[in-house]
Structure formats: structure tokens, C-alpha cells
N, C-alpha and C positions, 0 to 999 in steps of 0.2 A: 481579624484576618481570616479570610475564607481559604482554607487549605486546599479545597478541591479545585480552586482556580489556578493553582501554581503549577508551573511546568517543571521539567526535569532539572534544569539548571537552577531555577529558583529554589527547589527543594534542597539541592546540594548546598547552596549557599546558606539556607536556613539551618540545615543540620550542622554545618561547620561553625556557624555563629551561635549555636545552641539556642536558637529562637523558638524551636519546637522539636518534638521527637518524631521519629518514624512511626511510633505507635499512635501519636496524635493524628498523623496523616492517614494511617490505615483506618482508624476509627471513623474519621470524617468520610473517607471514601466508601467504607462499608455502609454507613448510614445513607449516603446518597445513592449507592447502588441498590439498596433495598427499597428506597423510596421511588426509584425510577425503573423498576424491573419490567414495566410494561414496554419499554423500548426494545427489550429482548436482545440487548447487545451482548450479554454473556450467555454461554450455554453451560458453563461450569464455573462456580464461584464458591470458595471455601473461606468464609470469614475468620474462623478460628485459626486456620492454617496461616492466613495472612497476618493475623495478630501475632502469632508465635514467631513468624519470620521477622516482623517489625521489632518485637522485643529483643530478639537476638541481635538485630542490626544496631539497636540503641546501645547495647552493651559494647559492641565493637567501636561505635562512634565515640562513646565516652572514654574508651581506652586509647583514643587517639588514632585509630585506624582510618586511613583515607584511601578509598577506592572510587573509581569513576561513577558508580551507581549505588554506592552503599546506602541502603535504606529506602531506595526509590522503587515504588511499585510499578510493574510493567505487565501488561496483558499480552497474551499470545493468541494468534489465530488458531483455530481448532484443528489445523492440519500440522501443527508443530508439536512434536512429542515432548512431554514433560512428566517426569515421575511424580506420582501422587495426585495427578489430575487425569481424567479421561481425555483421550485424543481420538475424535471420531471423524475428522475431515468432513463433518456435516452429513455423514451418510449412515444409513441404518445398520449395516453389517458391522460397523466399528463403534456404534453408539454405546457409551458407558464403559468401554474397554480401556484399561490403563496400560500404556506402553512400559516395557521393562527398563528403559533407559532414556535419558534426556537426549534431545537433538543437540548437535554440536553448538548451535547458536544459543541454546538454553544453558548449556554448560558455560559458555562464555559470559552470558548475562549473570549467572549465579557467581561465577568467579570474580566478576566486577562488583558484586554486592547487591545486585538487583533482587527485589522480591517478586515472585511470580504471583500476580494478583488473580488470574483466572484465565479461562479459555473463551475467546470471542467467537460469536456466531459467524457463519460464512455461507456462501453459496455452495450447494452440495458438490463435493469433490473439486471445488474451486472452478467449476465449469460453467460460470455465468456471471452476470454483472449486476443482478438486482438484490441478491441475498434474500429473495423470497423463497425460502427453503421449505419444501413440503415435509421434511423430517424434523427439523428443529424450529420451524416457524419463521415468519418474516421478521427481520430486523427493521427497526423504524428510525427514520432520520430525526435527530433532535430538533432540527429547524421546523419540521412539520411531520408529525408521526404518521400521517397518511401517505408519506412518500418514502421511496427507497433511499437507503444510504449509499447505494452503489455496491460494487462487489469486485472480485469475490470476497475481499477482506472487509465486507460491510460492517460486521460487528466491531472490528478494530477501529473503524472510523467513528462508530456510534459511541463507544465507551470513552474515547478521547474527547470528542466534541461535546458530549453530555457531562463532562466533568466527573466521570466515574473512575478514571485513572489518568495519570499525566501522559502516558505514552503506551503504544502497543506495537507489536511486531506483526506485520502482515506478510503475504507473499504476492509476487507480481509476475505474471506470465504474459499478459497483454495489456496491463493497465490496472491490475487488481490492488495495488497500493495507492496509486495516484488518483484513480477514479473516486473511490470512497473518500479519500482525503479532500478532494476538490468539492464533492457534493455535500460534505459535512463541514466545510469551512475550516479545515486544519491543513497541516503541512505533511507531505509524504515524499519519501525518497525511494526510488528504484536504483540500487547500485548496479555498476557494471556486472554483467553476468559472470559468475565464477569468482567474484571477489568475496562473497559471503558463502560459507559452507552450507550445503543443502542436506547433508546426511541427517536422517531423523525427521525429515519433513516429507509428508505424503505428497508425491509429485504429480504434475501433469507431464512436464517435459524438462529433462535436465539441461537441454540446450537452451531453453527459454526461461526457466524458473529462476527466481531469486527471492530471498527474504529481504525485507526492508522496513524501516521505521515509519510510524505515523505519530506525530507529536504536535505541540502547539507553537513551535517556532523552529527556525533553521538551526539555532544554537542547540536546541534539544535533539534534533535529528542528527546533528554532527556528533554529539556526545554518544548517542546510541550507535551511529555508524562506526565510530572508532572502536567500540567494543565488539560489534558484530563482525567487522572485517579484521580485527586484530591489529589495527594500525591507526593510531589516533594522531596522525600528522596534524599539527596546529593549522588553523585556517589563517592564511595570510590576508591582511586587510585589503579590500578591493575598493578603489575609487571608480565611480561610474563615469567620471570625466574621460571622454574619448574611448570608452570600452565599446568594442564593436559587437553588436547583437544582431542575429539574423531573423528575418521574417520569412518563414519557409512557404513555398507554394509549388504547385497548386494543391488545393484541398484542405489545408489546415485552417484557413480563415474564411473560406467560402461555405455557404450553406449552414451558417451558424445562426442560432436564434438571436433576435435583435438585442435582447437584454444581455445575453452573454457577450456578444460583440461589443456592446457599449462599455461594459465593465472591463473587458480585456483591453480594448483600445484605450480606455482611460488610464490603465496601468502603463501601457506603452508610452502614452503621452507624458506621464510623470517621469519615466525613464529618460525620454528625450529632453525634458526640461532639466533633468539632473546632469545632462552632459553626455549621455550615451549616444553612440551613433547606431542608428537602425538601418540595416541594409537588406534589400531583397535577396533571397537565396533560392533560386529556382531549382526544383528537384523533379524534373519531368518524368524520370524513369522509376522513381521511388515506389509509386503505387503498384506498378506491375510486378516488381521484384518482391514487394511485401506480400501481395496476394499469393504469389507462387510459393512463398516460403512458409507462411504462418500456420495454416491448419494442417497441411500434410506432416509437418514436423511434430506439432503438438499431438496429433491423433496417433501417429505411428509410435511416438515415444511414450505415450500414456500406457499403452499395452505393455511395452518393455519395462519402463521405469516403475510404474505402479506395482507390477508383478514382483520386481526385484525388491522394492521397499517392503511389501507385505511379508516377504520371506526374511530379509535380514533384520527387520525391526520386530520380528516375532509377534505379528499382530493377530495370529490365530485364525485367519481366513485366507483363502486364495483369491485370485483375481476374478474367477468366474462367480464365486459366492458374493464377492463385493458388488459386482455388476448386476447380478440378478436381484439384489436387495435395494437397488437405487429407488428412491421414493419420488424425486422431482421429475415430472414428465419431460421437461426441457433437457435435463441431463441424461435421462434414459434414452432419449431420441438420438443424442450424440454418441453415447458410449456403447450401448448394446450392440449396434451393428459392427463395431470394431472387432468383436470376437467371432464374427462370421464372415458373410460375404461383403460386408462393408469395410473390411480391414484395408488399411493403406498399403499398397504394394511396396516392396523394398525399393524398386526402381523409382517410383514416384517420390519416395523419401529421399533418395540420393539426389534427385533433381531439385528437390526443395532445399537441400543443404547447399547446392550450388547457387540457387537463387539467393539464399541468405548471405553467402559470401559476396555476391554482387551487390546486395543491399548494403552490407557493411562498407564496401568500397565507395558506394554513392555518398554515404555519410562522411567518410574520411576525406574524400576529395572535396566535398562541399565545405567542410570546416577549414581545410587548408587553403582552398582557392579564394575564399571570401574573408579569411582571417577573422572569423567570428568566434567568440568565447562560448556562445550557446545559441540555440534556436528558441524563439519565443512563440507561443500560440495558446489559444484557449485549451485547457486540459480536456474538457468535454464540450461538444457543440451545444449542449443543452443542460439545464439544471435538473435537479432530481425529479424523476417521473413519479406519478402516483403508483402505489403498490398495486400489483395486479396487471400492469401493462408489460407483461412478460414477452409478448410476441412482437408488438409494434408500438412505437411512440410517435408523437407528433413533433417533427423537427422542421423548423423553417417553413411551417404551413403544410407539410406533407407527411404522410405516414412512412416510417422507415423501420426496418428490423431493429428491435431494441438493443440487442447485443452489439451489432455492428455500429449503431449510432453512437453508443457510449464509448467504445474503444477506438473509434475511427482515428483520433489524433494520437493516442498513446501506443497503439499497436506497432507502428513501424519501428520506433526506437526500441521497443521490447524485442522484436524479432532480430534487430541488429545487435542487441546486447549492450547498448550504450546506456550511460546513466541518465536518469530523468528525475525531475523534481517538480512538485506542484506547490504553489503558494496561494493563499486567499487573495483574490483580486478585487473583491467587492460583492455586491448583491444584485440580483435581478429578480424583481417581484418578490423580495424578501427571502430569496434562497441564494446560497453561496455560489460563486463563480471562481474557478481556479485558473491561474496563469501557470503554464507549464514551461520548463526549461529543459532542453535536451543538450547534453554536452558530448564531446568526443570520448571514445572508449578510454577508460582508465583515468578520466579527469574528475573523479568523484569529489575529492577534497577541494579542488579548485571550483567545481560547480557549486558546492556548498558555500564557499567563501563568496562567490558571485551572488548567490541567492540571498545571503545575509545582507549584502549591500542593497539589493533590490527590495528586500523586505522592509528595509529602513525608510524607503521613500513611498511605499504603498500605504494606503489608508488602513488603519487597524479595523478589523472586523469586530462588530459587537458580539457578545456571547450568544450562543444558540439559546433560544427561549428556554429550553430545558436545563440550561446551566445557570440561569440567572437566579 
């Protein structure tokens, strides 16, 4: 049995059956992590610390203790504070610095018995989509190490897809959990904003940010979601027979690379064959409200929320020191003007919040009017780009800005704060394609239950080459 291939639920069942120990799993993961260090998925990894945690978990399991994640290793994106590991948010000013306390989500993971395996690489300050980080180095996609894993939670996607850990926690502001999950061929969940506590996580925007799991199955994401949200409502079985699913437009399915369209359409065809009803859901005003809301909110709140975090989390630097030390040119170009003449005016921020409320109303009305459980679309319009294509990428035969191209489909739901999930839909030219599901606000557990039914009819993806 290859223990590095097992997911969270498989490990729990194995521990309960005494088929193997948590220490056996830790040793297998350590060996694999050391063998595949070139992927640069981790920026901090403590083998002896992981072994010690696993030994302690085995004692608890042998004593009959039963917790949701007891003995299961989980990686954390490097902007999530965890005692005994550095938390740098991928930026030079925080590099190597240890936070004095756990983030609330880490406290919940530890309380559920999880082992903290290490800190995963990320785009600097979570302000990008490639994880080509000038400070910590580029993370590499396990399907093709010359390509990006997505971002900003790129390292979290890498370590799960490469078999270095069964699950990881990322953060998502505009697609930063779902994009790397899709490009790396695994499953990722963005919870409804506010459902998972953000204290102790280096922020971009408290209005938009949320932590969420990346794992190998919907079942695994549901287990982690229950712990992170503090509410493990059981997933009610869903029959796809006569379930109404929406195909949103315009914009979600147009201008998509042909291989991505073919894989995503193939997934939709399977759902239709399983009895699901696919209906068109026009969203003509969505793009305008989304554009008006997204960046003004994020950029205004970064100055406010990051400054607050650095203070209450006792990180030892202030906002100006943090910004002056930024190493990635793309991030510096976004952030440095915010401390001067490029600051977002408060009036523009207030207008953006109004646009966000209008965006939320568009989604709520669409779900209600069309009676759909979820909206379906390709998670990203293209597969993983080559590392170094930080400015533009080729999409549907034309050059497009890299960041905008990859978050095009995930950003609107993020700005509205609704739950979103991505599943592997297939391959295009040997690279993974994701199928996204967006659900109504607060429908997280129902969306997971629906995703489990959809997952069951989709073709299983082969292992990434670096996991075989």
C-alpha cells in the first residue's frame, strides 16, 4: 500500500482499522517530500516535528480517542500563522519569523487532531496567480514542472497533487484556492465568506478573503470544511436525477481554450446523461458589478487589514516596512502605490461596496429565478501556463493579461462571497482541467453534497506524473 496516495478519509479509516500508524504515514510523506523538493511546494518543513506529532497521535489512537482528523497531516499556506513554524506570507520582511500564536483555523485543526505538516509556498502576499515568487522561488506544477501550479495558494496545490500531504489549507480572495486546485488536478473549496474565521491569517481583504481546503476528493474537503467552519453537518445524499444546474453567461464559457472547453463540456454531458437538467442562466449585469467591486475593495482593505494584522499578530514589522521589502515586481507594482498617491479613496471604496451588494443580489435572484442548485463552468479558461508568463498568456489564440485570464471565472463568485468548488474534469494536452460549481450564499454543505454526486460520474483523473 502506497500511503502517500491516500486521502484524508482513507487515512482516518486506516487508523481506525489499525491498518497502519500515523507515524508510518509521516515517514512515507517525509521521504517523498525530500525526494521531490525541486517542486518547491513547501517553504518550511520540519520532519522531526512531524514525526513527533505522529507518534503522539498514535498513542491517542491506541487509547481509543476518535477525532475528525486525528493523525492526519495537513499543510498550511504560508500566510496562515502556526506556532513552531515560520509564517512569511511569501514576503521578505516576514521571512523566517515565527508568529507567537496559532491562527484560529490552526487551533481548530489541532483540536481535531490534525498534524501540521509544513508551510506551503505562495504568491508573494497572495497578490497574484502564478506562485512565481521572487522571494521564495517558483512553485512547480507536478503535472509539468516547467508550468505554474496557479496561485496564490500554489504551493498548497503542489503538495497535495504531488502526494507530499493528503490535504492543505489555502486562502481564496479571487480564486486562490480553486485556481491551483484546478491546475494541479485536485479538489478545492472556497467557503461562503465569513464562515471560516480569518484571525491569524495575513490578509488582503477581510470582505473578500476566506481560508479553504485543497484535497483529493469532495469527501476530504467536506471533512476539513467541517473542522474549519466548526459545523460538520452531514452531507445529505444527492441524486442527479432532475437536479437543476445552471450554465451561466455571458463570459464563463466563451473565449475558452478548445481543450478546456472539450473537457468541461464532456463533464456537463455526463451530468446530463445522469439525469441532471442543464439550464441557461443569463447574467448580463454581473461583469459590470464585479469590475466595479473587486479591486477597489481589495486594495483599500489591504492597507487597513494588513496593517491591523501586523499589529495584533505581533509580527515585528509595520506596513511600510513590509511594503518596502516586497521582492516580486508584479506585487510591488500593485502594493507600493497604495501608500502614496495610488491609495484608493474612501468614496471609491464605498461605491465598490455598493457594487458588491448589487453583485450579491444578481446571484441571489439568478439562483431563485431559475431554481438551480449550482452554476457550472470551467474553473479557468486555460490550463497551467509556462513559468515566466507573468504578464501575458495565450488564451484562445490571443494574448491576455495573465492574472485576469486565470481568475476570470472565479472572481465574480469570490467578490459576491458565495461558496465555490472545483473538481477535476479531465485533461487537455496532458494538463488538468477543472469544473467549477458556484452555489448560493450559505449553501456550503449542500454544495459539497452536490459535488460528491457530480464527482461520482466524472472520469477519475490519473495521478500527476510526480505522484506515480
